[in-house]
N, C-alpha and C positions, 0 to 999 in steps of 0.2 A: 795369870791366876784365874782359876775356874771356880765359880760360885755354885754350890749345890742348890738346886732348885727344888723347893718342896712342892708337894701336890696339894690340891684343895678341891672341894666339891664343885665350885663354880669359878673357873679361871679363864683368863685370856692369855694366850701365848702369842706375843707380837715378835715377829722375826724381821730384822734388818738384814737382808741378803746381800752378801758380797761375793765376788767371783771366786775367791779362795777361802775367806773367813767370813762368818756371819755372827751376829749377836742376837740373842733371844732374851726377851723380857717376859717373865711370868708375873701376871698381875691378878690379884685376888680381891680387888675392891678398894684398897687403900694404898696410897703412894708409899706408905711405910712398909707394905708387904711385898713390894716389887722386888724380884730377884733376877739377876742377870747371869748369863752364861755365854761364853764364846765357843764356837766350834768350827771345825773344818766344813766347808760347804760341800757335802756329798750325801748321797742317799742313805748310806749306812749310819752316819752320825746323826742325820736328821731323824731317821727312824728311831734311834736310841733315845733321842731327846723327847720325841712325841710320846713314846711308850713310857718313859720315866715320868713325864709331867702330867699326862692324861688331861689335856686342856678341854674346856667346854667348847672353845672356838680358837682357831688359829688365824691371825691377821698378818698378811704380808703386803709389802708395797709392790705396786705394779712395776715390773722390771723384766728383763730378759729371762731371769731364772724363775719368775713367778709361776709359769705354766707347769713345770714338772713338780714344783713344790706343792702347788694346789692339788695336782693329780695324786701325789703321794699321800697328802692329808686325807683325801677322799677314799683312797684305797685302804688306808688304815682305819677309817671310820671316824675321822675328826673333821667337823665342819670347818671349811676354810673360806676366808674372805680376802679378796684382793683389793687393797685400798689405793685409789687413784689420788696421789698427793698433789696433783695439779688442779684438782677440783676446788671449789670454794671451801669445802670442809677441811681441805688440807692447807688452806692459806693461813698465814700467821701475820702478826703485826709488823714483823721485820720483812721488808720487801724481798730480800734475797735469801731469807731463811727457808730451808726445806725441812718439813717435819719428818721425824723418823717414826718407825713403827711404835716406839715407846710412847711418843707424844700422842699418837693416834689413839692408843688404848686408854688414855686418861682424859681425853676430851669427852665430856658428858653428852654433848649433843651432836657429835660428828656423824655424818652419814657416810657409811662406807659403801 
């Protein structure tokens, strides 16, 4: 099931990239406003998502796919940040837990 993502003046689009499928979270300042969408991981689908959401910033996790996604964001005029989840800001209270892009965008003091 695909959720329609609304646009807002100041929003974060956090993307959890997968080899074949990815999940995006559009966050506009309140956890209640967060909207999710899944999409096939390819240039055309990501371009459609970015143009539909018009985010203020795009946050992606550092991974093999991060390079071309970051470049695409820049080409389309959207600021992109690559989050290193292995850093202290990406650590969580559970030793083996790995934060997703969604949790990164709601941490108020995280340094990306």
